[in-house]
C-alpha positions in Angstrom: 15.8 12.4 15.9 14.9 15.9 16.2 18.6 17.1 15.4 18.3 15.1 11.9 15.1 16.8 11.2 16.6 20.4 12.2 19.7 19.9 10.3 17.6 19.3 7.2 16.2 22.6 7.5 16.9 26.3 6.4 17.2 27.2 10.0 20.4 25.3 10.4 22.2 28.2 8.3 21.4 30.1 11.5 23.4 27.8 13.7 26.2 26.5 11.8 29.2 28.7 11.2 30.0 27.3 7.7 27.4 29.7 6.5 27.5 33.4 6.3 24.4 33.9 8.5 25.2 31.9 11.4 24.3 33.8 14.3 27.6 34.9 16.0 28.6 36.5 12.3 25.0 38.2 12.6 25.7 39.5 15.9 29.6 40.7 15.2 28.1 42.8 12.6 25.1 44.1 14.4 28.0 45.3 16.9 29.8 46.9 14.2 27.0 48.4 12.9 26.4 50.1 16.2 29.6 51.2 16.5 29.5 52.7 12.6 26.0 54.9 14.2 27.8 56.0 17.3 30.8 57.0 15.6 29.7 58.0 12.2 29.8 61.3 10.8 26.6 61.2 8.8 23.4 62.8 10.3 21.7 60.2 12.7 18.4 58.7 12.5 16.2 60.7 15.2 14.6 57.5 15.8 18.0 55.8 17.1 20.1 52.8 16.2 17.5 50.1 16.1 15.0 52.2 13.7 18.0 52.7 11.6 19.2 49.4 11.4 16.0 47.4 11.5 14.7 49.9 8.7 11.0 48.9 8.1 11.5 50.0 4.7 14.5 47.4 4.0 13.1 44.4 5.7 9.5 44.8 4.3 10.6 45.4 0.8 9.2 43.2 -2.1 13.0 42.7 -2.8 13.7 41.2 0.8 10.7 38.7 0.0 12.6 37.7 -3.4 15.5 37.0 -1.0 13.6 34.7 1.3 12.1 33.0 -1.8 15.2 32.3 -3.4 17.0 31.4 -0.1 14.5 28.7 0.2 14.4 27.4 -3.3 18.3 27.4 -3.3 18.7 25.6 -0.2 16.5 22.5 -1.7 18.7 22.5 -5.0 22.0 22.3 -2.9 20.2 19.5 -0.4 19.7 17.3 -3.5 23.8 17.7 -4.6 25.5 18.1 -1.3 25.9 14.1 -1.0 27.4 14.1 -4.5 29.6 16.8 -4.1 31.2 15.3 -1.2 32.4 12.1 -2.6 33.3 13.7 -5.9 35.4 15.7 -4.0 37.2 12.8 -2.6 37.8 11.8 -5.9 39.6 15.1 -7.2 41.7 14.8 -4.3 42.8 10.9 -5.1 42.9 12.3 -9.1 45.3 15.0 -8.5 47.3 13.1 -6.4 47.5 9.9 -8.8 47.9 12.1 -11.3 51.0 13.7 -10.1 52.1 10.6 -9.0 52.0 9.0 -12.8 53.9 12.2 -14.5 56.7 12.0 -11.5 57.1 8.5 -10.2 60.5 8.6 -8.8 59.4 12.2 -6.7 60.4 12.2 -3.4 57.6 13.7 -0.7 59.3 16.6 1.5 58.7 16.7 5.2 60.4 19.3 7.0 59.5 19.4 10.8 60.5 23.1 11.2 57.7 24.2 8.5 54.3 24.9 9.8 52.5 22.8 7.0 49.0 23.6 8.4 49.6 27.3 8.4 51.0 27.1 4.7 48.2 24.5 3.6 45.4 27.2 5.3 47.2 30.2 4.1 47.5 28.3 0.1 43.9 27.3 0.3 42.3 30.8 1.5 44.3 32.7 -1.4 43.3 29.7 -4.1 40.0 30.0 -3.0 39.6 33.8 -2.8 41.4 34.0 -6.0 39.1 31.4 -7.4 35.9 33.1 -6.5 36.7 36.4 -7.9 38.0 34.4 -11.2 34.0 33.2 -11.5 32.3 36.5 -10.1 34.6 38.5 -13.0 33.5 35.5 -15.8 29.5 36.2 -14.5 30.7 40.1 -15.5 31.9 39.4 -18.5 30.3 37.0 -20.4 26.6 37.9 -21.6 25.2 34.8 -21.1 26.5 34.6 -17.7 25.5 38.2 -16.8 21.9 37.2 -17.6 22.3 34.7 -14.8 24.3 36.8 -12.2 21.5 39.8 -12.7 19.3 37.6 -10.4 21.7 38.5 -7.6 22.0 42.5 -8.7 18.3 42.8 -9.2 17.8 43.5 -5.5 16.6 46.8 -4.7 17.8 46.5 -1.0 20.2 44.4 0.8 19.9 42.1 3.4 22.1 39.1 4.7 19.7 37.0 2.6 20.8 38.6 -0.6 23.9 36.3 -0.6 21.5 33.9 -1.4 19.6 35.7 -4.0 21.3 33.5 -7.0 20.0 31.9 -10.1 20.1 28.0 -9.8 22.7 27.4 -12.3 24.9 30.0 -10.4 24.2 28.3 -7.3 25.8 24.9 -8.8 28.6 26.6 -10.3 29.6 28.1 -7.3 29.3 24.4 -5.5 31.0 22.9 -8.4 34.2 25.9 -7.8 34.1 24.9 -4.0 34.7 21.1 -4.7 37.7 21.7 -7.5 39.6 24.1 -5.5 39.4 21.9 -2.1 40.3 18.9 -4.1 43.0 20.7 -6.4 44.7 22.1 -3.3 44.3 18.9 -1.0 45.6 16.4 -3.8 48.5 18.7 -4.8 49.7 19.0 -1.0 49.2 14.9 -0.6 51.6 14.8 -3.3 54.1 17.1 -2.5 53.8 16.9 1.8 54.6 13.8 3.5 52.8 14.0 6.9 49.7 15.4 8.4 48.7 19.3 7.8 45.5 19.9 9.3 43.7 23.2 7.9 43.8 25.7 10.6 40.0 26.3 11.7 37.9 28.1 14.5 34.3 26.3 15.1 35.4 23.6 12.5 35.7 26.8 9.9 39.0 27.6 7.9 40.0 30.3 10.1 40.5 32.8 7.5 36.8 32.1 6.7 35.6 32.8 10.2 37.5 35.7 10.3 36.2 37.3 7.1 32.6 36.0 8.0 33.0 37.8 11.5 34.4 41.2 10.8 31.0 42.3 9.1 30.7 40.0 6.3 27.0 40.2 6.7 27.0 44.3 6.6 28.0 43.7 2.9 24.9 43.2 1.8 23.0 45.9 4.0 22.3 49.4 4.2 25.1 50.3 6.5 28.3 51.7 4.4 30.9 50.4 6.7 34.3 51.4 5.5 37.6 49.5 6.9 39.7 52.9 6.2 41.7 54.1 3.5 44.6 52.0 3.7 42.9 48.5 4.9 40.5 48.8 1.8 43.8 48.5 0.0 43.7 45.4 0.9 40.5 44.0 1.8 37.1 44.2 0.3 35.0 46.3 3.0 31.3 46.1 3.4 30.9 49.7 1.6 33.0 48.5 -1.3 30.5 45.7 -2.1 27.5 47.5 -1.6 29.0 50.0 -4.3 29.3 46.8 -6.5 25.9 46.6 -6.0 25.0 50.1 -7.8 22.5 50.0 -10.3 25.2 52.2 -12.4 26.4 50.1 -15.1 30.1 51.6 -14.3 30.0 50.9 -10.9 28.8 47.5 -10.6 31.5 46.0 -12.8 33.7 46.9 -10.2 35.0 45.6 -6.8 34.5 42.0 -8.1 36.5 40.5 -5.1 35.3 38.5 -2.1 37.9 39.0 0.7 41.1 40.4 -0.9 41.2 43.5 -3.4 44.3 42.5 -5.0 42.7 40.8 -7.7 40.7 43.8 -8.4 43.7 45.9 -8.6 45.5 43.4 -11.0 42.4 42.8 -13.1 41.8 46.7 -13.0 38.0 46.4 -11.7 39.0 48.2 -8.3 37.0 51.3 -7.0 37.1 53.2 -3.6 33.6 54.4 -3.0 32.6 57.6 -2.4 30.2 59.7 -0.2 27.7 59.5 -2.4 24.3 57.5 -1.3 24.2 54.2 -3.7 21.0 53.4 -5.1 21.1 49.7 -5.3 19.5 47.5 -8.3 19.8 47.5 -12.1 19.4 50.2 -14.5 16.2 50.5 -16.4 17.8 48.9 -19.2 19.0 45.8 -17.6 16.0 45.2 -15.4 13.2 42.6 -16.2 9.8 42.0 -15.1 9.9 39.9 -12.2 12.2 37.2 -10.8 10.8 34.5 -12.6 11.9 36.5 -15.9 15.3 36.5 -14.2 15.6 32.7 -13.5 14.0 31.7 -17.0 15.8 34.7 -19.3 19.4 32.9 -19.2 17.5 29.5 -20.8 15.5 31.4 -23.1 18.6 33.4 -24.3 20.6 29.6 -24.3 17.9 28.0 -26.3 17.9 30.8 -29.0 22.1 30.6 -29.5 21.3 26.9 -29.9 18.8 27.6 -32.8 21.4 29.9 -34.6 24.0 27.2 -34.9 
């Protein structure tokens, strides 16, 4: 009974490796931040690492409280959607597979014992999922109505791990829809082409690439620690400081580095930007700001209603 209640509360995010703020990921980010503090050439905080990392000006900033409010609000939005989404995901897998079989009724499934299908499936799933996240993010920046929704996330004036969940409920629903479509499509296509068992490769029940992404400092992306992967790795992967640059209040920067993990999509879509040494001020420019977080939530709905009235 206690486990059921515990798993139904927001605190489960700390104990579930499927979530970014799982305590393993928080601890690994803490270690990476400490290494940055020790080896960085930047001036050291005279009060030490803990004062630098657990900066009270960040932790107790009004923006951080808003992160918490929206995290709790979106948790309950998702809680009511999880069950039907899982059911829909299974339906999409069968729909994709059955549709392909109707178009290609004489096809023969492939099975070659020397091909590591689990590795192939895991890799294709990772690439597809990462690209789909980029495309959705790109759309939220390039389409005016969607940008009004995405402003909720960019309105954060300080960054904490909970800023990840600082999103409009509509964006939360879009994110869930993207997830089920990707899983359903990739699994459905593999079920059609490949005959045999091909379990996805996991660590602690999490897709291995997703686990590695979260373990190696993903929580520093939403933080004040400008951790860099170095020149060469940042040509392949989006580092914490690259994502922090994306959160800059300067418009010319917050439309760059839209990728989640791989930098290749930004390079292809010409939205790639290397970070510089200048301090980053987070948030929105004066012209983009709203009065409060409630205004951010309601504004897209008002714009949509006005658009309907013009039709």
